[in-house]
N, CA, C and O atoms as CSV, one atom per row, in Angstrom:
chain,resi,resn,atom,element,x,y,z
A,1,UNK,N,N,-32.022,-28.857,17.518
A,1,UNK,CA,C,-31.638,-27.618,16.878
A,1,UNK,C,C,-31.120,-27.862,15.467
A,1,UNK,O,O,-31.291,-27.025,14.580
A,2,UNK,N,N,-30.479,-29.029,15.264
A,2,UNK,CA,C,-29.976,-29.336,13.930
A,2,UNK,C,C,-31.118,-29.473,12.924
A,2,UNK,O,O,-30.974,-29.122,11.753
A,3,UNK,N,N,-32.241,-29.983,13.394
A,3,UNK,CA,C,-33.396,-30.143,12.517
A,3,UNK,C,C,-33.895,-28.780,12.032
A,3,UNK,O,O,-34.262,-28.634,10.866
A,4,UNK,N,N,-33.910,-27.789,12.916
A,4,UNK,CA,C,-34.333,-26.441,12.525
A,4,UNK,C,C,-33.357,-25.806,11.547
A,4,UNK,O,O,-33.766,-25.084,10.637
A,5,UNK,N,N,-32.072,-26.071,11.729
A,5,UNK,CA,C,-31.074,-25.533,10.798
A,5,UNK,C,C,-31.234,-26.138,9.410
A,5,UNK,O,O,-31.043,-25.453,8.405
A,6,UNK,N,N,-31.586,-27.425,9.353
A,6,UNK,CA,C,-31.779,-28.083,8.064
A,6,UNK,C,C,-32.977,-27.518,7.316
A,6,UNK,O,O,-33.008,-27.531,6.085
A,7,UNK,N,N,-33.956,-27.026,8.051
A,7,UNK,CA,C,-35.140,-26.421,7.433
A,7,UNK,C,C,-34.949,-24.958,7.091
A,7,UNK,O,O,-35.791,-24.374,6.409
A,8,UNK,N,N,-33.864,-24.350,7.547
A,8,UNK,CA,C,-33.599,-22.956,7.260
A,8,UNK,C,C,-34.498,-22.010,8.036
A,8,UNK,O,O,-35.141,-21.142,7.445
A,9,UNK,N,N,-34.552,-22.165,9.345
A,9,UNK,CA,C,-35.480,-21.400,10.172
A,9,UNK,C,C,-35.358,-19.889,10.006
A,9,UNK,O,O,-36.388,-19.218,10.071
A,10,UNK,N,N,-34.169,-19.293,9.796
A,10,UNK,CA,C,-34.153,-17.835,9.627
A,10,UNK,C,C,-34.915,-17.377,8.392
A,10,UNK,O,O,-35.521,-16.305,8.395
A,11,UNK,N,N,-34.888,-18.184,7.337
A,11,UNK,CA,C,-35.597,-17.816,6.112
A,11,UNK,C,C,-37.102,-17.949,6.289
A,11,UNK,O,O,-37.871,-17.202,5.683
A,12,UNK,N,N,-37.522,-18.895,7.115
A,12,UNK,CA,C,-38.939,-19.025,7.429
A,12,UNK,C,C,-39.414,-17.830,8.260
A,12,UNK,O,O,-40.526,-17.340,8.069
A,13,UNK,N,N,-38.573,-17.371,9.174
A,13,UNK,CA,C,-38.938,-16.209,9.996
A,13,UNK,C,C,-39.077,-14.972,9.115
A,13,UNK,O,O,-40.047,-14.224,9.242
A,14,UNK,N,N,-38.115,-14.754,8.223
A,14,UNK,CA,C,-38.188,-13.606,7.308
A,14,UNK,C,C,-39.380,-13.745,6.380
A,14,UNK,O,O,-40.110,-12.779,6.158
A,15,UNK,N,N,-39.582,-14.935,5.836
A,15,UNK,CA,C,-40.692,-15.159,4.906
A,15,UNK,C,C,-42.044,-14.941,5.554
A,15,UNK,O,O,-42.910,-14.281,4.979
A,16,UNK,N,N,-42.232,-15.485,6.738
A,16,UNK,CA,C,-43.510,-15.319,7.432
A,16,UNK,C,C,-43.670,-13.876,7.909
A,16,UNK,O,O,-44.761,-13.311,7.835
A,17,UNK,N,N,-42.592,-13.289,8.394
A,17,UNK,CA,C,-42.671,-11.917,8.881
A,17,UNK,C,C,-42.999,-10.920,7.780
A,17,UNK,O,O,-43.937,-10.134,7.909
A,18,UNK,N,N,-42.232,-10.951,6.702
A,18,UNK,CA,C,-42.450,-9.999,5.613
A,18,UNK,C,C,-43.550,-10.427,4.660
A,18,UNK,O,O,-44.155,-9.589,3.991
A,19,UNK,N,N,-43.809,-11.701,4.593
A,19,UNK,CA,C,-44.793,-12.190,3.634
A,19,UNK,C,C,-46.205,-12.287,4.170
A,19,UNK,O,O,-47.164,-12.090,3.424
A,20,UNK,N,N,-46.350,-12.586,5.442
A,20,UNK,CA,C,-47.683,-12.749,6.030
A,20,UNK,C,C,-48.037,-11.668,7.042
A,20,UNK,O,O,-49.131,-11.104,6.997
A,21,UNK,N,N,-47.122,-11.380,7.947
A,21,UNK,CA,C,-47.429,-10.447,9.030
A,21,UNK,C,C,-47.506,-9.011,8.535
A,21,UNK,O,O,-48.446,-8.294,8.877
A,22,UNK,N,N,-46.544,-8.579,7.743
A,22,UNK,CA,C,-46.530,-7.181,7.278
A,22,UNK,C,C,-47.753,-6.855,6.419
A,22,UNK,O,O,-48.361,-5.808,6.643
A,23,UNK,N,N,-48.154,-7.689,5.445
A,23,UNK,CA,C,-49.391,-7.374,4.717
A,23,UNK,C,C,-50.627,-7.333,5.615
A,23,UNK,O,O,-51.515,-6.505,5.407
A,24,UNK,N,N,-50.692,-8.212,6.605
A,24,UNK,CA,C,-51.837,-8.206,7.517
A,24,UNK,C,C,-51.866,-6.919,8.335
A,24,UNK,O,O,-52.927,-6.321,8.514
A,25,UNK,N,N,-50.719,-6.495,8.827
A,25,UNK,CA,C,-50.646,-5.254,9.594
A,25,UNK,C,C,-50.958,-4.052,8.708
A,25,UNK,O,O,-51.634,-3.119,9.144
A,26,UNK,N,N,-50.468,-4.069,7.463
A,26,UNK,CA,C,-50.749,-2.966,6.537
A,26,UNK,C,C,-52.246,-2.846,6.278
A,26,UNK,O,O,-52.763,-1.734,6.166
A,27,UNK,N,N,-52.936,-3.946,6.182
A,27,UNK,CA,C,-54.379,-3.901,5.972
A,27,UNK,C,C,-55.104,-3.447,7.236
A,27,UNK,O,O,-56.052,-2.665,7.158
A,28,UNK,N,N,-54.672,-3.924,8.386
A,28,UNK,CA,C,-55.311,-3.524,9.642
A,28,UNK,C,C,-55.144,-2.032,9.928
A,28,UNK,O,O,-56.045,-1.388,10.465
A,29,UNK,N,N,-53.972,-1.491,9.559
A,29,UNK,CA,C,-53.714,-0.075,9.793
A,29,UNK,C,C,-54.226,0.816,8.666
A,29,UNK,O,O,-54.103,2.039,8.732
A,30,UNK,N,N,-54.793,0.209,7.647
A,30,UNK,CA,C,-55.329,0.940,6.486
A,30,UNK,C,C,-54.274,1.839,5.862
A,30,UNK,O,O,-54.506,3.029,5.646
A,31,UNK,N,N,-53.109,1.260,5.572
A,31,UNK,CA,C,-52.027,1.994,4.922
A,31,UNK,C,C,-52.465,2.337,3.504
A,31,UNK,O,O,-53.085,1.520,2.822
A,32,UNK,N,N,-52.138,3.554,3.065
A,32,UNK,CA,C,-52.564,3.978,1.732
A,32,UNK,C,C,-51.915,3.108,0.658
A,32,UNK,O,O,-50.864,2.510,0.885
A,33,UNK,N,N,-52.537,3.045,-0.491
A,33,UNK,CA,C,-52.061,2.189,-1.583
A,33,UNK,C,C,-50.690,2.630,-2.083
A,33,UNK,O,O,-49.872,1.792,-2.464
A,34,UNK,N,N,-50.433,3.925,-2.085
A,34,UNK,CA,C,-49.141,4.435,-2.561
A,34,UNK,C,C,-48.021,3.994,-1.632
A,34,UNK,O,O,-46.982,3.520,-2.093
A,35,UNK,N,N,-48.220,4.143,-0.341
A,35,UNK,CA,C,-47.204,3.718,0.629
A,35,UNK,C,C,-47.037,2.208,0.584
A,35,UNK,O,O,-45.917,1.700,0.623
A,36,UNK,N,N,-48.144,1.496,0.504
A,36,UNK,CA,C,-48.086,0.031,0.467
A,36,UNK,C,C,-47.326,-0.442,-0.761
A,36,UNK,O,O,-46.499,-1.348,-0.664
A,37,UNK,N,N,-47.593,0.154,-1.907
A,37,UNK,CA,C,-46.928,-0.271,-3.139
A,37,UNK,C,C,-45.477,0.187,-3.175
A,37,UNK,O,O,-44.576,-0.610,-3.440
A,38,UNK,N,N,-45.250,1.462,-2.911
A,38,UNK,CA,C,-43.911,2.025,-3.050
A,38,UNK,C,C,-42.943,1.576,-1.978
A,38,UNK,O,O,-41.844,1.109,-2.280
A,39,UNK,N,N,-43.341,1.713,-0.744
A,39,UNK,CA,C,-42.417,1.419,0.350
A,39,UNK,C,C,-42.403,-0.071,0.687
A,39,UNK,O,O,-41.345,-0.697,0.744
A,40,UNK,N,N,-43.580,-0.620,0.907
A,40,UNK,CA,C,-43.659,-2.004,1.363
A,40,UNK,C,C,-43.241,-2.988,0.274
A,40,UNK,O,O,-42.356,-3.815,0.494
A,41,UNK,N,N,-43.866,-2.905,-0.887
A,41,UNK,CA,C,-43.634,-3.915,-1.917
A,41,UNK,C,C,-42.327,-3.710,-2.677
A,41,UNK,O,O,-41.591,-4.669,-2.909
A,42,UNK,N,N,-42.037,-2.490,-3.061
A,42,UNK,CA,C,-40.839,-2.274,-3.869
A,42,UNK,C,C,-39.567,-2.191,-3.035
A,42,UNK,O,O,-38.601,-2.902,-3.311
A,43,UNK,N,N,-39.555,-1.345,-2.037
A,43,UNK,CA,C,-38.322,-1.085,-1.298
A,43,UNK,C,C,-38.029,-2.183,-0.271
A,43,UNK,O,O,-36.973,-2.813,-0.326
A,44,UNK,N,N,-38.937,-2.410,0.645
A,44,UNK,CA,C,-38.657,-3.348,1.747
A,44,UNK,C,C,-38.614,-4.792,1.250
A,44,UNK,O,O,-37.624,-5.489,1.470
A,45,UNK,N,N,-39.659,-5.240,0.594
A,45,UNK,CA,C,-39.686,-6.641,0.154
A,45,UNK,C,C,-38.699,-6.902,-0.976
A,45,UNK,O,O,-38.116,-7.985,-1.043
A,46,UNK,N,N,-38.501,-5.941,-1.857
A,46,UNK,CA,C,-37.497,-6.105,-2.916
A,46,UNK,C,C,-36.098,-6.232,-2.337
A,46,UNK,O,O,-35.319,-7.080,-2.772
A,47,UNK,N,N,-35.776,-5.399,-1.363
A,47,UNK,CA,C,-34.475,-5.479,-0.697
A,47,UNK,C,C,-34.326,-6.793,0.065
A,47,UNK,O,O,-33.251,-7.394,0.080
A,48,UNK,N,N,-35.395,-7.224,0.687
A,48,UNK,CA,C,-35.349,-8.497,1.417
A,48,UNK,C,C,-35.120,-9.670,0.462
A,48,UNK,O,O,-34.371,-10.592,0.785
A,49,UNK,N,N,-35.751,-9.642,-0.697
A,49,UNK,CA,C,-35.558,-10.718,-1.676
A,49,UNK,C,C,-34.109,-10.766,-2.153
A,49,UNK,O,O,-33.533,-11.845,-2.294
A,50,UNK,N,N,-33.528,-9.608,-2.399
A,50,UNK,CA,C,-32.125,-9.552,-2.826
A,50,UNK,C,C,-31.212,-10.036,-1.703
A,50,UNK,O,O,-30.277,-10.800,-1.944
A,51,UNK,N,N,-31.484,-9.593,-0.480
A,51,UNK,CA,C,-30.652,-10.002,0.660
A,51,UNK,C,C,-30.726,-11.507,0.894
A,51,UNK,O,O,-29.709,-12.142,1.172
A,52,UNK,N,N,-31.914,-12.076,0.786
A,52,UNK,CA,C,-32.065,-13.525,0.977
A,52,UNK,C,C,-31.259,-14.284,-0.079
A,52,UNK,O,O,-30.590,-15.266,0.242
A,53,UNK,N,N,-31.318,-13.843,-1.317
A,53,UNK,CA,C,-30.545,-14.493,-2.375
A,53,UNK,C,C,-29.051,-14.426,-2.125
A,53,UNK,O,O,-28.340,-15.409,-2.333
A,54,UNK,N,N,-28.569,-13.274,-1.681
A,54,UNK,CA,C,-27.134,-13.119,-1.402
A,54,UNK,C,C,-26.692,-14.005,-0.246
A,54,UNK,O,O,-25.647,-14.652,-0.320
A,55,UNK,N,N,-27.479,-14.037,0.814
A,55,UNK,CA,C,-27.106,-14.827,1.989
A,55,UNK,C,C,-27.096,-16.312,1.646
A,55,UNK,O,O,-26.193,-17.036,2.066
A,56,UNK,N,N,-28.071,-16.764,0.900
A,56,UNK,CA,C,-28.121,-18.175,0.517
A,56,UNK,C,C,-26.911,-18.542,-0.324
A,56,UNK,O,O,-26.334,-19.614,-0.140
A,57,UNK,N,N,-26.518,-17.673,-1.240
A,57,UNK,CA,C,-25.357,-17.965,-2.087
A,57,UNK,C,C,-24.059,-17.920,-1.295
A,57,UNK,O,O,-23.207,-18.794,-1.454
A,58,UNK,N,N,-23.900,-16.924,-0.454
A,58,UNK,CA,C,-22.649,-16.787,0.296
A,58,UNK,C,C,-22.441,-17.912,1.295
A,58,UNK,O,O,-21.309,-18.343,1.516
A,59,UNK,N,N,-23.512,-18.389,1.897
A,59,UNK,CA,C,-23.400,-19.482,2.871
A,59,UNK,C,C,-23.519,-20.849,2.218
A,59,UNK,O,O,-23.476,-21.874,2.899
A,60,UNK,N,N,-23.668,-20.864,0.904
A,60,UNK,CA,C,-23.789,-22.090,0.113
A,60,UNK,C,C,-24.859,-23.013,0.685
A,60,UNK,O,O,-24.612,-24.184,0.973
A,61,UNK,N,N,-26.032,-22.459,0.837
A,61,UNK,CA,C,-27.161,-23.207,1.375
A,61,UNK,C,C,-28.035,-23.706,0.231
A,61,UNK,O,O,-27.880,-23.257,-0.904
A,62,UNK,N,N,-28.945,-24.624,0.513
A,62,UNK,CA,C,-29.780,-25.186,-0.559
A,62,UNK,C,C,-30.549,-24.103,-1.312
A,62,UNK,O,O,-31.135,-23.202,-0.711
A,63,UNK,N,N,-30.533,-24.211,-2.631
A,63,UNK,CA,C,-31.163,-23.190,-3.474
A,63,UNK,C,C,-32.682,-23.176,-3.346
A,63,UNK,O,O,-33.307,-22.164,-3.665
A,64,UNK,N,N,-33.290,-24.257,-2.894
A,64,UNK,CA,C,-34.756,-24.259,-2.776
A,64,UNK,C,C,-35.214,-23.317,-1.678
A,64,UNK,O,O,-36.393,-22.964,-1.638
A,65,UNK,N,N,-34.325,-22.895,-0.786
A,65,UNK,CA,C,-34.696,-21.943,0.249
A,65,UNK,C,C,-35.062,-20.584,-0.338
A,65,UNK,O,O,-35.687,-19.762,0.332
A,66,UNK,N,N,-34.677,-20.351,-1.576
A,66,UNK,CA,C,-35.044,-19.115,-2.271
A,66,UNK,C,C,-36.570,-19.035,-2.433
A,66,UNK,O,O,-37.122,-17.941,-2.554
A,67,UNK,N,N,-37.240,-20.170,-2.434
A,67,UNK,CA,C,-38.698,-20.211,-2.604
A,67,UNK,C,C,-39.478,-19.804,-1.354
A,67,UNK,O,O,-40.654,-19.456,-1.454
A,68,UNK,N,N,-38.854,-19.842,-0.193
A,68,UNK,CA,C,-39.584,-19.641,1.063
A,68,UNK,C,C,-40.238,-18.265,1.117
A,68,UNK,O,O,-41.443,-18.166,1.348
A,69,UNK,N,N,-39.464,-17.202,0.907
A,69,UNK,CA,C,-40.020,-15.857,1.004
A,69,UNK,C,C,-41.097,-15.585,-0.051
A,69,UNK,O,O,-42.159,-15.075,0.305
A,70,UNK,N,N,-40.871,-15.901,-1.334
A,70,UNK,CA,C,-41.932,-15.631,-2.312
A,70,UNK,C,C,-43.226,-16.401,-2.052
A,70,UNK,O,O,-44.315,-15.865,-2.257
A,71,UNK,N,N,-43.118,-17.642,-1.605
A,71,UNK,CA,C,-44.328,-18.426,-1.332
A,71,UNK,C,C,-45.082,-17.847,-0.135
A,71,UNK,O,O,-46.307,-17.723,-0.171
A,72,UNK,N,N,-44.352,-17.493,0.925
A,72,UNK,CA,C,-45.012,-16.863,2.085
A,72,UNK,C,C,-45.634,-15.532,1.678
A,72,UNK,O,O,-46.738,-15.206,2.114
A,73,UNK,N,N,-44.934,-14.761,0.845
A,73,UNK,CA,C,-45.491,-13.489,0.397
A,73,UNK,C,C,-46.764,-13.725,-0.421
A,73,UNK,O,O,-47.754,-13.015,-0.248
A,74,UNK,N,N,-46.737,-14.715,-1.303
A,74,UNK,CA,C,-47.923,-14.976,-2.134
A,74,UNK,C,C,-49.130,-15.314,-1.261
A,74,UNK,O,O,-50.244,-14.860,-1.522
A,75,UNK,N,N,-48.901,-16.105,-0.237
A,75,UNK,CA,C,-49.998,-16.435,0.674
A,75,UNK,C,C,-50.525,-15.186,1.381
A,75,UNK,O,O,-51.735,-15.015,1.528
A,76,UNK,N,N,-49.614,-14.317,1.816
A,76,UNK,CA,C,-50.025,-13.080,2.464
A,76,UNK,C,C,-50.734,-12.134,1.517
A,76,UNK,O,O,-51.715,-11.491,1.892
A,77,UNK,N,N,-50.244,-12.048,0.295
A,77,UNK,CA,C,-50.884,-11.178,-0.703
A,77,UNK,C,C,-52.257,-11.715,-1.077
A,77,UNK,O,O,-53.198,-10.946,-1.270
A,78,UNK,N,N,-52.369,-13.019,-1.178
A,78,UNK,CA,C,-53.654,-13.633,-1.506
A,78,UNK,C,C,-54.690,-13.360,-0.418
A,78,UNK,O,O,-55.867,-13.143,-0.704
A,79,UNK,N,N,-54.235,-13.375,0.826
A,79,UNK,CA,C,-55.160,-13.213,1.945
A,79,UNK,C,C,-55.462,-11.756,2.281
A,79,UNK,O,O,-56.586,-11.437,2.667
A,80,UNK,N,N,-54.473,-10.863,2.141
A,80,UNK,CA,C,-54.641,-9.525,2.690
A,80,UNK,C,C,-54.528,-8.368,1.697
A,80,UNK,O,O,-55.043,-7.284,1.970
A,81,UNK,N,N,-53.883,-8.564,0.577
A,81,UNK,CA,C,-53.609,-7.450,-0.327
A,81,UNK,C,C,-54.459,-7.537,-1.591
A,81,UNK,O,O,-55.075,-8.571,-1.854
A,82,UNK,N,N,-54.497,-6.452,-2.379
A,82,UNK,CA,C,-55.241,-6.499,-3.644
A,82,UNK,C,C,-54.669,-7.548,-4.594
A,82,UNK,O,O,-53.520,-7.971,-4.465
A,83,UNK,N,N,-55.480,-7.944,-5.524
A,83,UNK,CA,C,-55.123,-9.051,-6.407
A,83,UNK,C,C,-53.843,-8.804,-7.219
A,83,UNK,O,O,-53.060,-9.730,-7.431
A,84,UNK,N,N,-53.626,-7.563,-7.673
A,84,UNK,CA,C,-52.459,-7.285,-8.505
A,84,UNK,C,C,-51.141,-7.486,-7.762
A,84,UNK,O,O,-50.105,-7.660,-8.403
A,85,UNK,N,N,-51.152,-7.467,-6.451
A,85,UNK,CA,C,-49.911,-7.619,-5.694
A,85,UNK,C,C,-49.421,-9.060,-5.636
A,85,UNK,O,O,-48.279,-9.308,-5.250
A,86,UNK,N,N,-50.262,-10.006,-6.012
A,86,UNK,CA,C,-49.834,-11.402,-5.997
A,86,UNK,C,C,-48.719,-11.661,-6.999
A,86,UNK,O,O,-47.920,-12.579,-6.818
A,87,UNK,N,N,-48.662,-10.861,-8.046
A,87,UNK,CA,C,-47.622,-11.042,-9.059
A,87,UNK,C,C,-46.240,-10.671,-8.548
A,87,UNK,O,O,-45.234,-11.067,-9.136
A,88,UNK,N,N,-46.181,-9.921,-7.469
A,88,UNK,CA,C,-44.891,-9.579,-6.897
A,88,UNK,C,C,-44.180,-10.814,-6.356
A,88,UNK,O,O,-42.957,-10.795,-6.224
A,89,UNK,N,N,-44.887,-11.861,-6.045
A,89,UNK,CA,C,-44.245,-13.100,-5.589
A,89,UNK,C,C,-43.298,-13.620,-6.666
A,89,UNK,O,O,-42.201,-14.085,-6.359
A,90,UNK,N,N,-43.717,-13.541,-7.914
A,90,UNK,CA,C,-42.855,-13.967,-9.018
A,90,UNK,C,C,-41.659,-13.029,-9.153
A,90,UNK,O,O,-40.550,-13.480,-9.439
A,91,UNK,N,N,-41.871,-11.743,-8.951
A,91,UNK,CA,C,-40.777,-10.773,-9.007
A,91,UNK,C,C,-39.763,-11.064,-7.903
A,91,UNK,O,O,-38.557,-11.046,-8.151
A,92,UNK,N,N,-40.241,-11.329,-6.693
A,92,UNK,CA,C,-39.338,-11.622,-5.580
A,92,UNK,C,C,-38.586,-12.930,-5.805
A,92,UNK,O,O,-37.413,-13.043,-5.452
A,93,UNK,N,N,-39.253,-13.905,-6.385
A,93,UNK,CA,C,-38.576,-15.160,-6.700
A,93,UNK,C,C,-37.457,-14.919,-7.708
A,93,UNK,O,O,-36.346,-15.423,-7.544
A,94,UNK,N,N,-37.754,-14.150,-8.747
A,94,UNK,CA,C,-36.735,-13.845,-9.757
A,94,UNK,C,C,-35.572,-13.067,-9.157
A,94,UNK,O,O,-34.414,-13.361,-9.451
A,95,UNK,N,N,-35.867,-12.083,-8.324
A,95,UNK,CA,C,-34.802,-11.305,-7.682
A,95,UNK,C,C,-33.913,-12.186,-6.807
A,95,UNK,O,O,-32.687,-12.102,-6.884
A,96,UNK,N,N,-34.517,-13.017,-5.988
A,96,UNK,CA,C,-33.744,-13.890,-5.104
A,96,UNK,C,C,-32.916,-14.891,-5.896
A,96,UNK,O,O,-31.737,-15.099,-5.610
A,97,UNK,N,N,-33.535,-15.502,-6.882
A,97,UNK,CA,C,-32.838,-16.520,-7.675
A,97,UNK,C,C,-31.696,-15.900,-8.478
A,97,UNK,O,O,-30.599,-16.455,-8.534
A,98,UNK,N,N,-31.953,-14.758,-9.092
A,98,UNK,CA,C,-30.929,-14.079,-9.877
A,98,UNK,C,C,-29.784,-13.615,-8.990
A,98,UNK,O,O,-28.619,-13.756,-9.363
A,99,UNK,N,N,-30.093,-13.070,-7.836
A,99,UNK,CA,C,-29.052,-12.626,-6.914
A,99,UNK,C,C,-28.229,-13.801,-6.408
A,99,UNK,O,O,-27.006,-13.705,-6.313
A,100,UNK,N,N,-28.884,-14.904,-6.083
A,100,UNK,CA,C,-28.150,-16.092,-5.629
A,100,UNK,C,C,-27.248,-16.622,-6.732
A,100,UNK,O,O,-26.107,-17.009,-6.479
A,101,UNK,N,N,-27.758,-16.640,-7.950
A,101,UNK,CA,C,-26.954,-17.123,-9.069
A,101,UNK,C,C,-25.764,-16.227,-9.363
A,101,UNK,O,O,-24.657,-16.719,-9.581
A,102,UNK,N,N,-25.978,-14.924,-9.372
A,102,UNK,CA,C,-24.885,-13.994,-9.635
A,102,UNK,C,C,-23.876,-13.979,-8.499
A,102,UNK,O,O,-22.678,-13.846,-8.749
A,103,UNK,N,N,-24.323,-14.109,-7.271
A,103,UNK,CA,C,-23.404,-14.148,-6.133
A,103,UNK,C,C,-22.570,-15.418,-6.155
A,103,UNK,O,O,-21.392,-15.397,-5.798
A,104,UNK,N,N,-23.168,-16.510,-6.566
A,104,UNK,CA,C,-22.433,-17.770,-6.680
A,104,UNK,C,C,-21.392,-17.660,-7.780
A,104,UNK,O,O,-20.275,-18.156,-7.633
A,105,UNK,N,N,-21.751,-17.012,-8.881
A,105,UNK,CA,C,-20.836,-16.861,-9.995
A,105,UNK,C,C,-19.630,-16.024,-9.590
A,105,UNK,O,O,-18.503,-16.367,-9.944
A,106,UNK,N,N,-19.839,-14.942,-8.861
A,106,UNK,CA,C,-18.742,-14.101,-8.403
A,106,UNK,C,C,-17.854,-14.866,-7.443
A,106,UNK,O,O,-16.631,-14.752,-7.521
A,107,UNK,N,N,-18.425,-15.631,-6.553
A,107,UNK,CA,C,-17.656,-16.403,-5.583
A,107,UNK,C,C,-16.791,-17.448,-6.278
A,107,UNK,O,O,-15.626,-17.618,-5.918
A,108,UNK,N,N,-17.337,-18.146,-7.264
A,108,UNK,CA,C,-16.540,-19.159,-7.960
A,108,UNK,C,C,-15.468,-18.529,-8.821
A,108,UNK,O,O,-14.409,-19.134,-8.990
A,109,UNK,N,N,-15.678,-17.358,-9.372
A,109,UNK,CA,C,-14.648,-16.691,-10.163
A,109,UNK,C,C,-13.515,-16.220,-9.263
A,109,UNK,O,O,-12.352,-16.273,-9.662
A,110,UNK,N,N,-13.832,-15.763,-8.059
A,110,UNK,CA,C,-12.803,-15.315,-7.131
A,110,UNK,C,C,-11.920,-16.475,-6.692
A,110,UNK,O,O,-10.717,-16.293,-6.508
A,111,UNK,N,N,-12.489,-17.654,-6.521
A,111,UNK,CA,C,-11.694,-18.804,-6.082
A,111,UNK,C,C,-10.821,-19.340,-7.207
A,111,UNK,O,O,-9.786,-19.944,-6.927
A,112,UNK,N,N,-11.191,-19.146,-8.452
A,112,UNK,CA,C,-10.406,-19.620,-9.584
A,112,UNK,C,C,-9.161,-18.747,-9.781
A,112,UNK,O,O,-8.128,-19.239,-10.236
A,113,UNK,N,N,-9.250,-17.478,-9.448
A,113,UNK,CA,C,-8.107,-16.570,-9.658
A,113,UNK,C,C,-7.097,-16.750,-8.629
A,113,UNK,O,O,-6.070,-16.072,-8.646
Protein backbone atom coordinates (compact mmCIF):
# COMPACT_ATOMS: atom_id res chain seq x y z
CA UNK A 1 0.00 0.00 0.00
CA UNK A 2 2.92 2.33 0.66
CA UNK A 3 4.03 1.91 -2.93
CA UNK A 4 0.63 3.12 -4.18
CA UNK A 5 0.77 6.13 -1.87
CA UNK A 6 4.19 7.06 -3.24
CA UNK A 7 2.75 7.05 -6.75
CA UNK A 8 -0.20 9.22 -5.74
CA UNK A 9 -2.97 6.77 -6.61
CA UNK A 10 -5.86 9.22 -5.94
CA UNK A 11 -4.47 11.61 -8.54
CA UNK A 12 -4.16 8.78 -11.05
CA UNK A 13 -7.80 7.84 -10.42
CA UNK A 14 -8.94 11.44 -10.95
CA UNK A 15 -6.68 11.86 -13.97
CA UNK A 16 -7.80 8.67 -15.67
CA UNK A 17 -11.43 9.21 -14.72
CA UNK A 18 -11.74 12.81 -15.89
CA UNK A 19 -9.07 12.66 -18.54
CA UNK A 20 -9.79 9.38 -20.31
CA UNK A 21 -13.13 7.96 -19.24
CA UNK A 22 -15.26 11.12 -19.37
CA UNK A 23 -14.18 12.11 -22.92
CA UNK A 24 -14.79 8.54 -24.10
CA UNK A 25 -18.26 8.50 -22.56
CA UNK A 26 -19.02 11.96 -23.98
CA UNK A 27 -18.17 10.71 -27.46
CA UNK A 28 -20.15 7.48 -27.05
CA UNK A 29 -23.21 9.39 -25.87
CA UNK A 30 -22.81 11.97 -28.65
CA UNK A 31 -22.88 14.92 -26.26
CA UNK A 32 -23.33 18.21 -28.10
CA UNK A 33 -20.26 20.39 -28.64
CA UNK A 34 -21.67 23.22 -26.51
CA UNK A 35 -22.27 20.98 -23.50
CA UNK A 36 -18.94 19.24 -23.99
CA UNK A 37 -17.04 22.52 -24.18
CA UNK A 38 -18.95 24.53 -21.58
CA UNK A 39 -19.77 22.00 -18.92
CA UNK A 40 -17.20 19.26 -19.36
CA UNK A 41 -14.07 21.18 -20.31
CA UNK A 42 -14.53 24.52 -18.58
CA UNK A 43 -16.54 23.81 -15.45
CA UNK A 44 -15.83 20.21 -14.44
CA UNK A 45 -12.24 19.76 -15.62
CA UNK A 46 -11.26 23.34 -14.75
CA UNK A 47 -12.58 22.87 -11.21
CA UNK A 48 -10.83 19.52 -10.95
CA UNK A 49 -7.52 21.07 -12.03
CA UNK A 50 -7.85 23.78 -9.37
CA UNK A 51 -8.84 21.24 -6.71
CA UNK A 52 -5.90 18.97 -7.54
CA UNK A 53 -3.49 21.90 -7.23
CA UNK A 54 -4.92 22.93 -3.86
CA UNK A 55 -4.83 19.40 -2.45
CA UNK A 56 -1.25 18.84 -3.57
CA UNK A 57 -0.14 22.10 -1.96
CA UNK A 58 -2.05 21.62 1.29
CA UNK A 59 -0.78 18.07 1.79
CA UNK A 60 2.73 19.11 0.71
CA UNK A 61 2.97 16.36 -1.85
CA UNK A 62 5.42 16.17 -4.77
CA UNK A 63 4.78 18.92 -7.30
CA UNK A 64 5.21 16.57 -10.28
CA UNK A 65 1.83 15.06 -9.38
CA UNK A 66 0.34 18.22 -10.90
CA UNK A 67 1.23 16.69 -14.29
CA UNK A 68 -0.92 13.56 -13.86
CA UNK A 69 -4.33 15.05 -14.68
CA UNK A 70 -3.23 17.19 -17.66
CA UNK A 71 -1.29 14.32 -19.25
CA UNK A 72 -4.21 11.90 -18.82
CA UNK A 73 -6.56 14.54 -20.21
CA UNK A 74 -4.29 15.12 -23.22
CA UNK A 75 -4.32 11.42 -23.99
CA UNK A 76 -8.11 11.34 -23.73
CA UNK A 77 -8.52 14.45 -25.85
CA UNK A 78 -6.15 13.07 -28.46
CA UNK A 79 -8.10 9.83 -28.66
CA UNK A 80 -11.71 10.96 -28.29
CA UNK A 81 -12.22 14.71 -28.63
CA UNK A 82 -11.76 17.27 -31.43
CA UNK A 83 -8.26 18.52 -32.05
CA UNK A 84 -8.78 21.99 -30.51
CA UNK A 85 -9.52 20.45 -27.10
CA UNK A 86 -5.98 19.13 -26.75
CA UNK A 87 -4.84 22.64 -25.83
CA UNK A 88 -6.91 22.46 -22.67
CA UNK A 89 -4.26 20.13 -21.24
CA UNK A 90 -1.91 23.12 -21.09
CA UNK A 91 -4.66 25.22 -19.49
CA UNK A 92 -5.27 22.54 -16.84
CA UNK A 93 -1.55 22.26 -16.17
CA UNK A 94 -1.31 26.03 -15.69
CA UNK A 95 -4.36 26.08 -13.41
CA UNK A 96 -3.07 23.25 -11.24
CA UNK A 97 0.46 24.60 -11.05
CA UNK A 98 -0.66 28.16 -10.32
CA UNK A 99 -3.12 27.00 -7.67
CA UNK A 100 -0.49 24.80 -6.01
CA UNK A 101 1.99 27.66 -6.03
CA UNK A 102 -0.45 30.21 -4.63
CA UNK A 103 -1.72 27.78 -1.99
CA UNK A 104 1.84 27.06 -0.91
CA UNK A 105 2.55 30.78 -0.71
CA UNK A 106 -0.48 31.39 1.52
CA UNK A 107 0.45 28.48 3.78
CA UNK A 108 4.03 29.70 4.24
CA UNK A 109 2.88 33.26 4.96
CA UNK A 110 0.46 32.01 7.61
CA UNK A 111 3.22 30.07 9.38
CA UNK A 112 5.54 33.10 9.40
CA UNK A 113 2.98 35.30 11.20
